[in-house]
N, C-alpha and C positions, 0 to 999 in steps of 0.2 A: 574578367568576364561576371555577369551579374547572374547568381544562380537562384532558382525559384523552387519552393518548398510547398505542395499543397497537403494540410491536413484533415482528414475526415474522421470525426469522431461525436461520442456524445457525452464528452468530458471538459473540464475545462480547467482554471489554476484553482486549487482547493486554499480554501481559508483555513481550514485545519486538516491533520491529518495527512495521508502520502501526499507526498509532490512531486512524484515520477511523471506527471504530466507537463508541468509547470518548468522540473529540471531538465527534461529533454527537450522543449522548445527552447527554453534560456541558451544551453549548451550547442544545440543545433544550430541557433542563430549565429554561431561562430564561421559557419560554412556556408551561410545562405544570405543573400543582399534582402531577400523577401521570404515572410512563410505568411500563406495566406490559411486562416484555421476556417474550416466550415464545420459547426457544431450544433447539436441540439441539446447541449445543456439548458438547463431549466430555472436549477434552484438557486435562487440568488442567496438565499441564508447560508448554504453550505458555500458557493463559489464566490468567487471575487467579480464584483463588478468590473467593466473594461476600464475605469477609470480609478479603480482603488489601489492600485498598485503601479509604481514610477519606475522600473526598471529600466535602464538605457535599450536593452534588446527589444522593448515594445515597442519604439520607433518602426521597428523592420515587419511588425505584425499586423494584419489585416486579419478582423474576423465580422463572420457571418454567421447568424444566429438564425435557428429555424424558430418559428413564433412562438411565443409562450400559451397564446391561447389552446393550440393544438394539445399541449399538455393539461391546460385546467378542465376540456372536454374530455381526453383520456380517464381523469381521474375521476369526474363525476358519473361517467359510465362503471369505473371499479369500483366506488362506493355502492354505487346501485347494486351489482351484480354480485358483489362480496357480503352484502350486510346480513347480518346475523350469520354469517359461515365460518368467521374466525374466533378459535380459541386461544386468546393470547398465552396464556400459561404454557399448554402444549408449544406453541412455537419457539417460546423462551428457550424452553426443556431440550428442544431438538436440536445437538448439536452439529448439525451437516453442513457440510461446506456446500453452500447453494448458493445458484444465480437468484435473483429475488424475481426474475420476469419469468414465470412459468406459464402463465394463464394464456388463453385462446385473444384476449384482449391485448395484453402486452404483448404478444407475436405481432397483432395486427400493428400496432402502436410501433414497434421497431422497424416493421418494414414501411410503414408511412413515412415516418422520421427519415430511412435511410432515401426514400425515394424523393423527398424534399430535399435534403442536402445534393443528389444529384441533379436536380431542377435548378438549383443555385447555381450549382459549379456550369451547367450548359447554358445558363444563362450569363454568367462570367465571361463563359468561352466565345458566345456567339457576339457578344458587346466587345471584346477583344481588350476586356480588364483583367484577362490574364493571360499573359505569354510567356513563352520559353520555360517551361516548368521542367525541371531535371529530377525531381523525386515527388513522388504521390505516396502517402505516407498514411496508412489506416490505422489511426490507434485505438485498439482494443476493438470489440465486436461490432461495436457501435456504428465503425466506420467502414467497414469491410466490404459491404454490397456495394456503396457508392464508390469506395474506390477503385474496384473494380470496372465499373459504369464508368468512371472519368479516365482510367486506362484504356478502354476499348473504343472512348469517343476520339482519342489524340492518336492521330496517324502514325508518328513517328515514335519510336521506341523509347520507352521512360521509365527509371527503375522503379516499380511497385513492391513497399516493404509494409508490411502487417509488424507491429507492435504490440506485444501483450505483456501486461504487467501479472504474470501466473495464469494458472486453470482452476478451475472448478471442477472439470471433468474428470479425473484420474479415477477417483474413489468409483464410480460408477463405471467407466470403462473397464475396470479391474473387475468388477463385478458381472460384466456381459448385462447389464441390463438394457438391452436393446430398447424396448419400448418405453420405459422411461425417460432415456435418454434423449426421446425426439420432441420431449417438452423444455428442453434447454435450448435458451437461443443461442448459447454458447455452440452447439453442436451445428446448427444451421450456418452459422458462420465458420467455424473450423474447416467445414468439407469444403469451404471455397479455398481456404488458405493454398492448398497444391499449384495455385494458378499466381500465386505470387511469386517474383525473384528473390525475394529473403522475407524470413520471419524472426523477429527477435523477441524471444522469450526468456522474462524475468527468471532466474534462479532463485526462486520463493522457498524451495522445498516442497512443491505441489506436483514438482514430477512434470512438467511443461513440456520438456525433452521428448519423454517417453507419451505424452499423448500426442503431440505434433508427428509422431513416427506411427501411429494408430492409425492419423487421419491420411497417412501414406505420403507425408511430405520428407522430401531426400533429405539424408543429413548435410548436403552440400547448401541447402537454403534454410539452415539453422542455426543462428545465433542464439546461443543458449549462456546468457552471463547475468553476475549477480549486479543488484541496484549499486548506485556510487554514492558517495557522501557530498554534501550539498558544500559551497563555496564558503556560506556562513558556518558550519561545524569544521571547518579545515581552520577556518581562521579564528576562531573561540579556541580551537586546540591552541594555537598558538600564542594565542593572546594569555590565555590562563597559565602556560608553562612558565610564565616568569612572573606572573601575581597570584595565582591562586594561594588563599589558605583557607585553611579546614572550619568549617563552622562548629561553632561550639556546645550545638544540639547533644545532649547526652543519651539520645533516643536513637536507634538504628532506623535510617531513614529508609523505607522501600516505595516502590511506585510501579504502577502498570500506565503505558501509555496507549491506548489503541482504540477505534470503535468499540461501542459497547454492544457488539453482536455473540451470539450465541457461542460461537465455534471457538472464539476467542478467549473464551472463560476466565473474564475479569474476575466473575464471582468466584473463583477458588482461591484468591486471595482473602476473600472474608472468609474463607472455610479454613484458613492456614491460619487466619488472626481469631478464630474460633478456639483450636486448640490451644494457640499459645497462651491466650488469655483463660480462658475457660477451665482449659485441663492442666495445663504446666502452672498457671498463676504467672505468668510472664507479662510485665508492662512495660517494658521498656524499649518500646518500638512504635513505629506508626505508618500505617499504610494509606498511599494518597492515590486515588483512582481517577486518573486523567483520560479524557475520550470523549468524542458525540457519541451520544445515543438520543432513542426515542424517549418521550415523556414515560412509556411504560417500562422501559430498560431502568430509567432512571428510578423510577419508583420498587421496581423489583428488586436491584442492590440496595436502596436504603430500608427496604422493609425487610432485608435479611441480618442488615447491619441492627436493626432495631431488635429483631428477633434472639439476638445473639450478644444483645448490651454489650455494642462496640464502638458505641459513639464516641470516645475517648481515645481510641486508637485507630479507625478506618474512616477515611474522608473520601465521598464521591465530589470530584473537582470541577468537571465537566469539561469543555473542550479546550485546547490549548493553540493558541496562534503561531504559527510555525516559528516568527523572529524569537517568539519568546522559549523555546524547546529546548535549548540549550542551557540555559541558566537554570531551567526547573530540574534537567538532568541533575545537573552539577550541583542542586541542591540536597541529593539524595545517594543513598550509600550504594542500593542496588536497583537495577530495573529486574523486574517479575514478567516473564513471558511465559505462558503456559498454553501458548494456543493447540487446536487438537490435531491440526494438520502438518503446520509449519510455523518455525520460529524464525526463520532467516526473512524479517521484517526491518523495515527502517528505523523503527526507534531501537530498536536491537541493536544493529548495526553502528547508531550514532552513539548510544549509551557506551558501547565497547570502544567506541576510538577516542572518544572524550577522557575514557578511562574509569569509569564507575563500575561498580559489581554487575555483573548476570547470574540472574537465578533461572534457569530454563530446563529444558528436556532433552536429554543425550539424542542425539542423531548423526550420521554420518555426514548429512550437508552440513550441520553447524560444526563438526570436528575439522572438517574442511578449512572454513572461514576463522575461527576462533582459536587462541592459543589456549589451550584448557591446563598448561602448566601453570598459569597464573592463577594466584591465589585467590582471587576475587571471583575465578568464573566456577558457577557451583551448577554443575549437569545432572540431572537426576534421569534415573530408569522410571519409566511409568508403566506398571502393572493396572491398577485402578485409580481412580480419580483421587479417592479418601487415601490410599496408601502414599501418592505421591505428593498431596497436601502435610501427610504426617512427617515424611521425609525431610522436606522443607522446614517445616515448623521446629523438628529437634535441629535441624542444621544452623537456625536463625537463634535459638533459645542456647545453643553451646558456643556460640560465635564469641571468639576473644574482641571483645570491642577495639580497647585500643589499638593489638595490633591490627584489624581490619583497617581503623580509620588511617592510621600511619600508614597502609600499603595502599589504600585510595589516595591519599595525596601524593604518594610517590607515582603511581600511576598516572594520575593528571598531568605533573609537572612533567611528565617525559615527553622530551620533543619529538621521539618516534613511536610509532606503534608496532606492536608484535603481531597484530591481527591481521589478516590477509584480506584487506579492504583496499579500495581505491576511490576517486574522485567521479563523480558525473562528467565532470568534463574527461577524464582519462576513460572511461566507459563509451562515451558519444563519439571519441575521436578512433577507438577501435572499431566502432561499428560503421561510421562513415569509410574507415580504409577499409573493409571488407566489402558492403556495397559496392563502392568506387572504386575498388582494387588502387588502395593507396593514393586515394584523392587527398590532395592537400589544401591548407585553407589557402 
Protein backbone atom coordinates (compact mmCIF):
# COMPACT_ATOMS: atom_id res chain seq x y z
CA UNK A 1 0.00 0.00 0.00
CA UNK A 2 1.36 3.43 -0.93
CA UNK A 3 1.61 5.80 1.99
CA UNK A 4 1.69 9.59 1.72
CA UNK A 5 2.77 12.27 4.20
CA UNK A 6 2.19 16.02 3.86
CA UNK A 7 4.53 18.36 5.75
CA UNK A 8 3.78 22.02 6.49
CA UNK A 9 6.74 24.08 7.66
CA UNK A 10 8.78 27.26 7.30
CA UNK A 11 12.02 25.23 7.18
CA UNK A 12 13.99 23.26 4.63
CA UNK A 13 17.29 21.34 4.46
CA UNK A 14 20.00 23.43 6.11
CA UNK A 15 23.38 23.84 4.46
CA UNK A 16 24.91 24.47 7.88
CA UNK A 17 24.02 23.69 11.46
CA UNK A 18 20.94 21.84 12.64
CA UNK A 19 20.06 18.86 10.44
CA UNK A 20 16.92 17.77 12.32
CA UNK A 21 14.46 18.54 9.50
CA UNK A 22 16.64 16.85 6.89
CA UNK A 23 17.12 13.75 9.05
CA UNK A 24 13.41 13.55 9.89
CA UNK A 25 12.34 13.64 6.24
CA UNK A 26 15.11 11.25 5.20
CA UNK A 27 14.19 8.65 7.81
CA UNK A 28 10.42 9.09 7.51
CA UNK A 29 10.87 8.30 3.82
CA UNK A 30 11.51 4.70 4.92
CA UNK A 31 7.82 4.52 5.81
CA UNK A 32 6.27 6.65 3.05
CA UNK A 33 6.31 6.29 -0.72
CA UNK A 34 5.52 9.98 -1.17
CA UNK A 35 6.25 13.04 0.96
CA UNK A 36 4.83 16.44 -0.02
CA UNK A 37 6.56 19.43 1.62
CA UNK A 38 4.74 22.78 1.60
CA UNK A 39 7.16 25.35 2.97
CA UNK A 40 7.71 29.09 3.26
CA UNK A 41 11.50 28.80 3.52
CA UNK A 42 13.10 31.68 1.68
CA UNK A 43 16.78 32.18 2.49
CA UNK A 44 18.62 30.33 -0.26
CA UNK A 45 21.98 31.28 1.22
CA UNK A 46 21.21 29.25 4.35
CA UNK A 47 19.08 26.44 2.88
CA UNK A 48 19.88 24.05 0.08
CA UNK A 49 18.30 24.71 -3.25
CA UNK A 50 16.05 21.89 -4.41
CA UNK A 51 18.73 20.49 -6.74
CA UNK A 52 21.82 20.93 -4.54
CA UNK A 53 21.60 17.56 -2.82
CA UNK A 54 21.44 14.13 -4.42
CA UNK A 55 20.11 11.76 -1.77
CA UNK A 56 18.12 8.75 -3.10
CA UNK A 57 15.15 9.51 -0.83
CA UNK A 58 14.58 12.81 -2.66
CA UNK A 59 12.90 10.86 -5.46
CA UNK A 60 9.97 10.52 -3.05
CA UNK A 61 9.80 14.23 -2.25
CA UNK A 62 7.65 16.91 -3.90
CA UNK A 63 8.30 20.48 -2.74
CA UNK A 64 6.01 23.51 -2.97
CA UNK A 65 7.35 26.90 -1.83
CA UNK A 66 5.56 30.12 -1.07
CA UNK A 67 6.87 32.91 -3.25
CA UNK A 68 10.06 34.74 -2.25
CA UNK A 69 8.68 38.16 -3.19
CA UNK A 70 6.38 38.00 -0.14
CA UNK A 71 9.51 37.75 2.03
CA UNK A 72 11.16 40.63 0.21
CA UNK A 73 8.14 42.88 0.75
CA UNK A 74 8.14 41.91 4.43
CA UNK A 75 11.84 42.79 4.80
CA UNK A 76 11.33 46.18 3.14
CA UNK A 77 8.51 47.03 5.54
CA UNK A 78 10.44 45.68 8.51
CA UNK A 79 13.53 47.74 7.71
CA UNK A 80 11.34 50.85 7.37
CA UNK A 81 9.53 50.38 10.69
CA UNK A 82 12.63 49.40 12.67
CA UNK A 83 14.97 52.03 11.23
CA UNK A 84 17.16 53.62 13.92
CA UNK A 85 15.44 51.61 16.64
CA UNK A 86 17.98 48.84 16.98
CA UNK A 87 20.93 48.84 19.35
CA UNK A 88 23.11 45.96 18.22
CA UNK A 89 25.31 45.97 21.32
CA UNK A 90 22.35 45.64 23.67
CA UNK A 91 20.87 42.88 21.53
CA UNK A 92 24.18 41.01 21.48
CA UNK A 93 24.61 41.25 25.24
CA UNK A 94 21.06 40.09 26.00
CA UNK A 95 21.41 36.32 26.37
CA UNK A 96 17.74 35.52 26.40
CA UNK A 97 16.36 32.46 24.64
CA UNK A 98 13.86 33.94 22.26
CA UNK A 99 11.93 33.67 19.08
CA UNK A 100 13.19 36.36 16.68
CA UNK A 101 9.67 37.03 15.46
CA UNK A 102 8.05 39.30 18.01
CA UNK A 103 6.71 42.38 16.25
CA UNK A 104 3.29 42.92 14.73
CA UNK A 105 4.72 42.85 11.22
CA UNK A 106 6.28 39.43 11.87
CA UNK A 107 3.00 38.13 13.30
CA UNK A 108 1.22 39.34 10.15
CA UNK A 109 3.85 37.63 7.96
CA UNK A 110 3.50 34.41 9.99
CA UNK A 111 -0.28 34.31 9.44
CA UNK A 112 0.06 35.31 5.79
CA UNK A 113 2.49 32.49 4.95
CA UNK A 114 0.33 29.98 6.84
CA UNK A 115 -2.65 31.12 4.77
CA UNK A 116 -0.69 30.72 1.54
CA UNK A 117 0.46 27.22 2.56
CA UNK A 118 -3.17 26.33 3.28
CA UNK A 119 -4.21 27.66 -0.14
CA UNK A 120 -1.47 25.62 -1.84
CA UNK A 121 -2.81 22.50 -0.13
CA UNK A 122 -6.38 23.38 -1.09
CA UNK A 123 -5.32 23.76 -4.73
CA UNK A 124 -3.51 20.40 -4.67
CA UNK A 125 -6.52 18.74 -3.06
CA UNK A 126 -9.09 20.20 -5.48
CA UNK A 127 -7.00 19.34 -8.55
CA UNK A 128 -6.46 15.78 -7.38
CA UNK A 129 -2.66 16.14 -7.21
CA UNK A 130 -2.61 14.81 -3.69
CA UNK A 131 -4.65 11.82 -2.59
CA UNK A 132 -4.58 9.05 0.00
CA UNK A 133 -2.87 10.99 2.76
CA UNK A 134 -1.88 8.94 5.82
CA UNK A 135 -0.10 11.59 7.91
CA UNK A 136 -0.20 15.39 8.16
CA UNK A 137 2.93 16.73 9.87
CA UNK A 138 3.31 20.32 11.06
CA UNK A 139 7.04 20.77 11.47
CA UNK A 140 7.69 23.55 13.99
CA UNK A 141 5.42 26.52 14.60
CA UNK A 142 5.41 27.66 10.97
CA UNK A 143 3.22 24.71 10.03
CA UNK A 144 0.73 24.46 12.89
CA UNK A 145 -2.16 26.53 11.49
CA UNK A 146 -1.91 25.17 7.95
CA UNK A 147 -1.70 21.60 9.26
CA UNK A 148 -4.93 22.09 11.18
CA UNK A 149 -6.58 23.57 8.09
CA UNK A 150 -5.62 20.52 6.02
CA UNK A 151 -6.91 18.18 8.70
CA UNK A 152 -10.27 19.97 8.85
CA UNK A 153 -10.55 20.03 5.06
CA UNK A 154 -10.20 16.27 4.67
CA UNK A 155 -13.26 14.29 5.66
CA UNK A 156 -11.65 11.04 6.77
CA UNK A 157 -9.60 10.77 9.95
CA UNK A 158 -5.92 11.27 9.17
CA UNK A 159 -3.14 11.26 11.76
CA UNK A 160 -2.15 14.82 12.65
CA UNK A 161 1.28 15.29 14.21
CA UNK A 162 3.30 18.36 15.24
CA UNK A 163 7.08 18.14 15.54
CA UNK A 164 8.95 20.66 17.70
CA UNK A 165 12.74 21.06 17.91
CA UNK A 166 12.68 22.20 21.54
CA UNK A 167 11.00 25.38 22.73
CA UNK A 168 11.74 28.97 23.70
CA UNK A 169 8.78 29.38 26.05
CA UNK A 170 9.71 27.77 29.38
CA UNK A 171 11.63 30.72 30.92
CA UNK A 172 8.67 33.05 30.27
CA UNK A 173 6.02 30.60 31.44
CA UNK A 174 8.05 29.88 34.57
CA UNK A 175 8.01 33.61 35.42
CA UNK A 176 4.25 33.88 34.65
CA UNK A 177 4.86 36.77 32.25
CA UNK A 178 1.40 36.60 30.64
CA UNK A 179 1.59 39.93 28.82
CA UNK A 180 5.01 39.25 27.36
CA UNK A 181 4.24 35.76 26.11
CA UNK A 182 1.44 37.04 23.89
CA UNK A 183 4.11 38.63 21.67
CA UNK A 184 5.60 35.23 20.85
CA UNK A 185 4.54 33.41 17.69
CA UNK A 186 5.27 30.17 19.53
CA UNK A 187 2.52 30.98 22.02
CA UNK A 188 -0.07 31.41 19.26
CA UNK A 189 0.97 28.06 17.76
CA UNK A 190 1.21 26.13 21.04
CA UNK A 191 -2.35 27.08 22.00
CA UNK A 192 -3.49 24.94 19.05
CA UNK A 193 -1.39 21.86 19.87
CA UNK A 194 -4.02 20.09 22.05
CA UNK A 195 -5.99 19.59 18.80
CA UNK A 196 -3.21 17.38 17.41
CA UNK A 197 -3.08 13.59 17.76
CA UNK A 198 0.59 13.62 18.78
CA UNK A 199 3.29 16.19 19.46
CA UNK A 200 6.90 15.10 19.11
CA UNK A 201 9.04 17.35 21.28
CA UNK A 202 12.83 17.13 21.16
CA UNK A 203 14.36 16.55 24.59
CA UNK A 204 17.11 19.14 24.28
CA UNK A 205 17.04 20.54 27.80
CA UNK A 206 14.57 23.36 27.05
CA UNK A 207 11.87 21.54 29.09
CA UNK A 208 9.52 21.10 26.18
CA UNK A 209 7.55 18.37 27.95
CA UNK A 210 6.70 20.76 30.77
CA UNK A 211 5.73 23.50 28.29
CA UNK A 212 3.34 21.17 26.46
CA UNK A 213 1.67 20.24 29.75
CA UNK A 214 1.25 23.94 30.59
CA UNK A 215 -0.64 24.24 27.29
CA UNK A 216 -2.84 21.32 28.43
CA UNK A 217 -1.50 18.74 26.04
CA UNK A 218 -2.24 15.31 27.60
CA UNK A 219 0.70 13.03 28.43
CA UNK A 220 -0.75 10.43 26.04
CA UNK A 221 -0.12 12.81 23.10
CA UNK A 222 3.48 13.73 23.95
CA UNK A 223 6.46 11.94 22.39
CA UNK A 224 9.46 13.37 24.28
CA UNK A 225 12.71 12.19 22.72
CA UNK A 226 16.35 13.17 22.20
CA UNK A 227 17.73 13.93 18.75
CA UNK A 228 19.39 11.10 16.88
CA UNK A 229 22.76 10.65 15.24
CA UNK A 230 23.02 10.83 11.48
CA UNK A 231 24.02 7.87 9.35
CA UNK A 232 27.17 9.72 8.26
CA UNK A 233 28.32 10.18 11.87
CA UNK A 234 27.66 6.52 12.69
CA UNK A 235 29.50 5.38 9.55
CA UNK A 236 32.40 7.67 10.40
CA UNK A 237 32.69 6.04 13.83
CA UNK A 238 32.86 2.59 12.22
CA UNK A 239 35.45 3.80 9.71
CA UNK A 240 37.82 5.47 12.16
CA UNK A 241 37.66 2.64 14.71
CA UNK A 242 40.03 0.82 12.34
CA UNK A 243 42.00 3.66 10.78
CA UNK A 244 42.28 6.57 13.25
CA UNK A 245 45.73 7.94 14.05
CA UNK A 246 46.22 10.73 16.56
CA UNK A 247 47.43 14.00 15.08
CA UNK A 248 50.87 15.25 15.96
CA UNK A 249 49.75 18.72 17.02
CA UNK A 250 51.32 19.54 20.39
CA UNK A 251 48.55 21.99 21.32
CA UNK A 252 45.30 21.21 23.09
CA UNK A 253 42.78 21.66 20.30
CA UNK A 254 39.39 22.99 21.41
CA UNK A 255 36.35 24.00 19.39
CA UNK A 256 32.89 25.55 19.44
CA UNK A 257 30.30 24.48 16.90
CA UNK A 258 26.99 26.36 16.91
CA UNK A 259 25.15 29.33 15.50
CA UNK A 260 26.73 32.53 16.77
CA UNK A 261 23.73 33.74 18.75
CA UNK A 262 24.03 35.28 22.22
CA UNK A 263 22.47 32.53 24.35
CA UNK A 264 24.89 29.94 22.91
CA UNK A 265 27.69 32.00 24.48
CA UNK A 266 30.55 31.14 22.15
CA UNK A 267 32.12 34.40 23.33
CA UNK A 268 32.89 32.69 26.66
CA UNK A 269 35.56 30.68 24.85
CA UNK A 270 37.36 33.95 24.23
CA UNK A 271 37.13 34.80 27.93
CA UNK A 272 38.55 31.36 28.79
CA UNK A 273 41.41 32.06 26.38
CA UNK A 274 41.95 35.48 27.94
CA UNK A 275 42.49 33.86 31.35
CA UNK A 276 44.75 31.13 29.90
CA UNK A 277 47.00 33.48 27.93
CA UNK A 278 46.97 36.80 29.72
CA UNK A 279 46.64 35.63 33.32
CA UNK A 280 48.19 32.15 33.38
CA UNK A 281 50.71 32.71 30.56
CA UNK A 282 49.56 29.42 29.00
CA UNK A 283 49.94 29.22 25.21
CA UNK A 284 49.72 25.50 24.31
CA UNK A 285 46.17 25.53 23.08
CA UNK A 286 43.97 26.65 20.20
CA UNK A 287 40.23 27.42 20.16
CA UNK A 288 38.41 27.30 16.82
CA UNK A 289 34.95 28.88 16.75
CA UNK A 290 32.79 27.36 13.99
CA UNK A 291 29.27 28.47 13.14
CA UNK A 292 27.05 30.65 11.01
CA UNK A 293 26.33 34.17 12.16
CA UNK A 294 25.66 37.70 11.05
CA UNK A 295 28.39 40.16 10.06
CA UNK A 296 27.73 41.90 13.37
CA UNK A 297 28.31 38.72 15.39
CA UNK A 298 31.55 37.95 13.54
CA UNK A 299 32.71 41.52 14.13
CA UNK A 300 31.97 41.42 17.87
CA UNK A 301 33.87 38.16 18.33
CA UNK A 302 36.89 39.31 16.33
CA UNK A 303 36.95 42.66 18.15
CA UNK A 304 37.13 40.88 21.50
CA UNK A 305 39.88 38.57 20.23
CA UNK A 306 41.84 41.67 19.18
CA UNK A 307 41.24 43.45 22.48
CA UNK A 308 42.70 40.47 24.36
CA UNK A 309 45.58 39.94 21.86
CA UNK A 310 44.49 36.35 21.22
CA UNK A 311 45.00 36.29 17.46
CA UNK A 312 47.42 33.34 17.78
CA UNK A 313 45.10 31.28 19.95
CA UNK A 314 41.48 31.88 18.94
CA UNK A 315 40.09 31.72 15.41
CA UNK A 316 36.60 32.51 14.11
CA UNK A 317 36.23 29.98 11.30
CA UNK A 318 32.71 30.49 9.91
CA UNK A 319 30.01 27.93 9.11
CA UNK A 320 30.69 24.26 8.43
CA UNK A 321 28.88 22.21 5.76
CA UNK A 322 27.40 19.19 7.48
CA UNK A 323 29.44 16.78 5.32
CA UNK A 324 32.61 18.18 6.94
CA UNK A 325 31.42 18.16 10.56
CA UNK A 326 32.80 14.75 11.58
CA UNK A 327 36.29 15.46 10.17
CA UNK A 328 36.44 18.83 11.93
CA UNK A 329 35.30 17.29 15.22
CA UNK A 330 37.99 14.59 15.00
CA UNK A 331 40.69 17.23 14.42
CA UNK A 332 39.99 18.55 17.94
CA UNK A 333 40.44 17.23 21.45
CA UNK A 334 37.44 18.90 23.08
CA UNK A 335 34.13 20.47 22.14
CA UNK A 336 33.21 23.44 24.34
CA UNK A 337 29.44 23.81 24.78
CA UNK A 338 28.33 26.46 27.26
CA UNK A 339 24.79 27.26 26.15
CA UNK A 340 22.76 29.19 28.66
CA UNK A 341 19.59 27.09 28.62
CA UNK A 342 20.52 23.66 27.30
CA UNK A 343 23.55 21.78 26.04
CA UNK A 344 21.83 18.69 24.67
CA UNK A 345 22.51 19.85 21.14
CA UNK A 346 23.48 17.95 18.00
CA UNK A 347 27.18 19.01 18.01
CA UNK A 348 27.61 17.75 21.57
CA UNK A 349 25.88 14.44 20.82
CA UNK A 350 28.00 13.96 17.68
CA UNK A 351 31.26 14.87 19.41
CA UNK A 352 30.54 12.54 22.32
CA UNK A 353 29.66 9.67 19.98
CA UNK A 354 32.82 10.12 17.90
CA UNK A 355 34.87 10.04 21.10
CA UNK A 356 36.39 13.49 21.60
CA UNK A 357 36.16 15.25 24.95
CA UNK A 358 33.30 17.44 26.13
CA UNK A 359 33.58 20.61 28.21
CA UNK A 360 30.14 21.74 29.30
CA UNK A 361 27.85 22.64 32.20
CA UNK A 362 26.50 19.97 34.50
CA UNK A 363 22.75 19.34 34.35
CA UNK A 364 20.44 16.43 35.09
CA UNK A 365 19.43 16.20 31.42
CA UNK A 366 23.04 15.97 30.27
CA UNK A 367 23.98 13.45 32.97
CA UNK A 368 21.18 11.19 31.76
CA UNK A 369 22.84 10.96 28.34
CA UNK A 370 26.60 11.28 28.87
CA UNK A 371 28.80 8.75 30.62
CA UNK A 372 30.35 11.22 33.04
CA UNK A 373 32.81 8.60 34.34
CA UNK A 374 34.86 8.97 31.15
CA UNK A 375 38.06 10.95 31.70
CA UNK A 376 37.41 13.37 28.84
CA UNK A 377 33.93 14.43 29.95
CA UNK A 378 34.31 17.61 32.02
CA UNK A 379 31.07 19.12 33.37
CA UNK A 380 31.20 22.24 35.54
CA UNK A 381 28.80 23.92 37.93
CA UNK A 382 27.97 27.49 36.93
CA UNK A 383 27.52 30.23 39.52
CA UNK A 384 28.61 33.17 37.37
CA UNK A 385 30.00 33.35 33.83
CA UNK A 386 33.37 34.59 35.08
CA UNK A 387 33.66 31.77 37.61
CA UNK A 388 32.70 29.21 34.96
CA UNK A 389 35.38 30.51 32.60
CA UNK A 390 37.99 30.38 35.35
CA UNK A 391 37.12 26.78 36.28
CA UNK A 392 37.47 25.70 32.66
CA UNK A 393 40.73 27.64 32.16
CA UNK A 394 42.23 25.92 35.22
CA UNK A 395 41.08 22.52 33.90
CA UNK A 396 42.77 23.16 30.54
CA UNK A 397 45.96 24.56 32.08
CA UNK A 398 46.38 21.61 34.48
CA UNK A 399 45.54 18.94 31.91
CA UNK A 400 48.00 16.07 31.41
CA UNK A 401 48.42 16.47 27.66
CA UNK A 402 49.88 13.04 26.85
CA UNK A 403 47.32 11.21 28.98
CA UNK A 404 44.50 13.20 27.41
CA UNK A 405 45.65 12.34 23.87
CA UNK A 406 45.98 8.64 24.68
CA UNK A 407 42.49 8.63 26.17
CA UNK A 408 41.09 10.47 23.14
CA UNK A 409 42.58 7.88 20.80
CA UNK A 410 41.19 5.02 22.89
CA UNK A 411 37.73 6.61 22.93
CA UNK A 412 37.73 7.19 19.18
CA UNK A 413 38.79 3.67 18.19
CA UNK A 414 36.32 2.13 20.63
CA UNK A 415 33.72 0.34 18.48
CA UNK A 416 30.91 0.90 20.97
CA UNK A 417 29.74 4.08 22.67
CA UNK A 418 29.00 4.17 26.41
CA UNK A 419 26.87 7.32 26.10
CA UNK A 420 23.10 6.83 25.84
CA UNK A 421 22.73 7.85 22.22
CA UNK A 422 20.81 6.45 19.26
CA UNK A 423 20.46 7.01 15.53
CA UNK A 424 17.95 9.17 13.69
CA UNK A 425 16.59 5.99 12.15
CA UNK A 426 15.92 4.55 15.60
CA UNK A 427 14.30 7.78 16.74
CA UNK A 428 11.98 7.96 13.72
CA UNK A 429 11.08 4.27 14.02
CA UNK A 430 10.03 4.87 17.60
CA UNK A 431 7.89 7.87 16.61
CA UNK A 432 6.17 5.97 13.81
CA UNK A 433 5.50 2.97 16.04
CA UNK A 434 3.73 5.23 18.56
CA UNK A 435 1.83 7.31 16.00
CA UNK A 436 0.59 4.31 14.04
CA UNK A 437 0.59 1.71 16.81
CA UNK A 438 3.44 -0.52 15.60
CA UNK A 439 3.05 0.41 11.93
CA UNK A 440 5.80 -1.43 10.08
CA UNK A 441 7.73 -0.51 6.93
